[in-house]
C-alpha positions as a Python dict, from the first residue, in 0.01 Angstrom:
ca = {
    (1, 'X'): (0, 0, 0),
    (2, 'X'): (113, -7, 361),
    (3, 'X'): (-85, -221, 605),
    (4, 'X'): (-118, -71, 952),
    (5, 'X'): (-338, -319, 1139),
    (6, 'X'): (-262, -692, 1166),
    (7, 'X'): (-537, -932, 1060),
    (8, 'X'): (-570, -1303, 1127),
    (9, 'X'): (-449, -1489, 820),
    (10, 'X'): (-238, -1194, 704),
    (11, 'X'): (115, -1248, 579),
    (12, 'X'): (404, -1065, 741),
    (13, 'X'): (783, -1055, 723),
    (14, 'X'): (1017, -1047, 1020),
    (15, 'X'): (1253, -750, 1006),
    (16, 'X'): (1432, -801, 1339),
    (17, 'X'): (1579, -1091, 1531),
    (18, 'X'): (1740, -1418, 1436),
    (19, 'X'): (1445, -1497, 1209),
    (20, 'X'): (1498, -1179, 1003),
    (21, 'X'): (1360, -1195, 646),
    (22, 'X'): (1140, -1496, 728),
    (23, 'X'): (772, -1484, 631),
    (24, 'X'): (491, -1578, 868),
    (25, 'X'): (115, -1608, 883),
    (26, 'X'): (-60, -1419, 1162),
    (27, 'X'): (-247, -1665, 1387),
    (28, 'X'): (-334, -1444, 1687),
    (29, 'X'): (-365, -1070, 1744),
    (30, 'X'): (-297, -969, 2104),
    (31, 'X'): (-402, -637, 2253),
    (32, 'X'): (-54, -554, 2384),
    (33, 'X'): (104, -480, 2045),
    (34, 'X'): (210, -835, 1973),
    (35, 'X'): (89, -1109, 1740),
    (36, 'X'): (124, -1486, 1733),
    (37, 'X'): (284, -1597, 1406),
    (38, 'X'): (331, -1940, 1247),
    (39, 'X'): (514, -2069, 940),
    (40, 'X'): (414, -2436, 941),
    (41, 'X'): (778, -2545, 956),
    (42, 'X'): (978, -2400, 1245),
    (43, 'X'): (685, -2240, 1426),
    (44, 'X'): (389, -2474, 1432),
    (45, 'X'): (25, -2391, 1497),
    (46, 'X'): (47, -2561, 1837),
    (47, 'X'): (301, -2303, 1959),
    (48, 'X'): (287, -1972, 1770),
    (49, 'X'): (582, -1734, 1804),
    (50, 'X'): (503, -1413, 1988),
    (51, 'X'): (637, -1118, 1784),
    (52, 'X'): (623, -745, 1852),
    (53, 'X'): (452, -553, 1571),
    (54, 'X'): (753, -320, 1555),
    (55, 'X'): (959, -619, 1442),
    (56, 'X'): (727, -712, 1155),
    (57, 'X'): (647, -574, 811),
    (58, 'X'): (282, -640, 738),
    (59, 'X'): (208, -732, 377),
    (60, 'X'): (-121, -656, 200),
    (61, 'X'): (-156, -1023, 101),
    (62, 'X'): (-375, -1256, 304),
    (63, 'X'): (-426, -1634, 298),
    (64, 'X'): (-803, -1615, 258),
    (65, 'X'): (-880, -1987, 287),
    (66, 'X'): (-673, -2028, 603),
    (67, 'X'): (-813, -1707, 755),
    (68, 'X'): (-1166, -1836, 698),
    (69, 'X'): (-1077, -2162, 874),
    (70, 'X'): (-926, -1971, 1169),
    (71, 'X'): (-1242, -1759, 1199),
    (72, 'X'): (-1481, -2055, 1176),
    (73, 'X'): (-1279, -2269, 1415),
    (74, 'X'): (-1212, -2541, 1155),
    (75, 'X'): (-898, -2752, 1178),
    (76, 'X'): (-595, -2599, 1006),
    (77, 'X'): (-285, -2808, 941),
    (78, 'X'): (77, -2696, 945),
    (79, 'X'): (117, -2824, 589),
    (80, 'X'): (-150, -2578, 470),
    (81, 'X'): (35, -2288, 630),
    (82, 'X'): (369, -2408, 493),
    (83, 'X'): (223, -2437, 142),
    (84, 'X'): (73, -2087, 161),
    (85, 'X'): (410, -1938, 260),
    (86, 'X'): (624, -2153, 31),
    (87, 'X'): (651, -1891, -244),
    (88, 'X'): (770, -1633, 10),
    (89, 'X'): (1016, -1839, 215),
    (90, 'X'): (1145, -2050, -77),
    (91, 'X'): (1132, -1833, -389),
    (92, 'X'): (1181, -2025, -715),
    (93, 'X'): (1538, -2011, -838),
    (94, 'X'): (1610, -1900, -1191),
    (95, 'X'): (1733, -2200, -1385),
    (96, 'X'): (2022, -2165, -1618),
    (97, 'X'): (1945, -2283, -1968),
    (98, 'X'): (2189, -2408, -2228),
    (99, 'X'): (2119, -2106, -2451),
    (100, 'X'): (2257, -1879, -2176),
    (101, 'X'): (2590, -2061, -2186),
    (102, 'X'): (2645, -2004, -2558),
}
């Protein structure tokens, strides 16, 4: 399923630029075809990165709890954003077991 419109709290992947293949959470949706994205690590909530929508791949997943906080105006912490994106930016590595070596 291809997502066409960005939503606050939606997860996206950068496909252009020096941050290529990095995953972000959409913090702001601007009317000029750009969004403000954060990852809780390099791009904090205090200074979202402005990205052109042409340079992003929008995913159907959404961080519901964080999106609800953004909408209600509640305080959101960078650690919450980082934790939500952890499985995307730091995928678990397959561990080698001893039975594989035999």
